[in-house]
C-alpha positions, 0 to 999 in steps of 0.5 A: 518478546520485549524489544530493546531496539527503538523502532518508529511505526509509520502510517498514512491515513484517511478515514480509517476509524474502523481500523485505527485501534486494532492497528495501533494495538498491533504495534505494541513493540514500537517506540513511537507511531507516526500518523500522517493524516489527509484531513480525515472526516471520521473519528480516525484522529480522535481514536488515534490521539488516545494512545500515548505513543501516537504522533499525528501530523496532518498534510494535504494529500498530493500523492502516495510517495510524497505522503510516505516520504513526509512520514519517514522524515518525521520518524525519530528512529532509524529503523521504521515499519510502514504497514497499511492499516488493512494489513494484519501485523500478527504477533509472529511477524512482530517478534520476527521484526524484533529479532531482525532489529536486534541484529540486522543483516540488511537495510530493508526487509520484504514480507510476503502478503496474503491477499484477501478479497471480500473475505476470501484468500486469493491464491492466484490472479498474479498475487502469488508472489506479492512481496513488499518492504515493510521494515527498513532503515530510513537512512538508506531507503526512500519512496520513488516519485510514482504517484501511485503503486509507489516503490521503496528504493533501497540502497543496500542489502535486502532480505525476506522475512519468513512470516507472511502478512495478511492483507485485507485490502478490499472488504466490499466491491464498492470499496474496491472500485472506489480505490481503483478509480483513485489509482486510475486518476493518479496513473493518468496524471503520471502519463500526462506528465510524461507526454503520453497520449491515448489512442484506440490501442489503449482504449481497446487492447490494453483493457482486453489484455489486462483481463485475459492476462490476469484471469487466464495466464495468471490463473485468476480462474482458479480463484473462482468468481472473486478471481473473475471480479478482480480481473474485470475491475482491473481491466476496467481500471486500465480503461478508466486510466486512459479515459482520465488521460484523454480528459486531461488533454481535453482540459487544455484544448 
């Protein structure tokens, strides 16, 4: 299906050479692809620059919201997509976006993500209803100021797309824990700016609660050993968040 409406595709990258070609090819329906790169050291930029639609900007990474809002500012079209590179933009999803772009009834569209961890589809663990905006009008949307787990704030009507989005977020345990460490550090910085100080409650109860909430109450146990690993690492990331927060206060003592 050809798309008569011009759409800009946006992405932020850091060492995504393993994903960049397939990501760009899946965006056959857009008019331009804007990539904001955090100074990758692999072949991400060399591979991306081979494609005619691609426009590359380099910007030092400070946080996800600022990086994404910068990307939005570089889009020449009003309607944009903003997918992660570990998400699979299927032909069905692309065609649904084209249909919505021709006659939009909302200013932003949510898509339900199917979460895959180490090759297995995760059906529970609190990820059963993972909806996220991936197609929107840039004039009515902006990412909030969260340093991590940023949210797109929308001013107007929103709708859900029918097609789901495969999300291959973590292909290995090391990859997963690496990202958890990054997120924990950014979350600690957010808490530090709010003047939050860690105590025994944060170190002992919060990780304990996170594990049992995800593994039992959010049915992670039904995802098998992968569900257990996700709950365990999630709990540890909470512990690491408050360790990082404690270390931030130690620096000023």
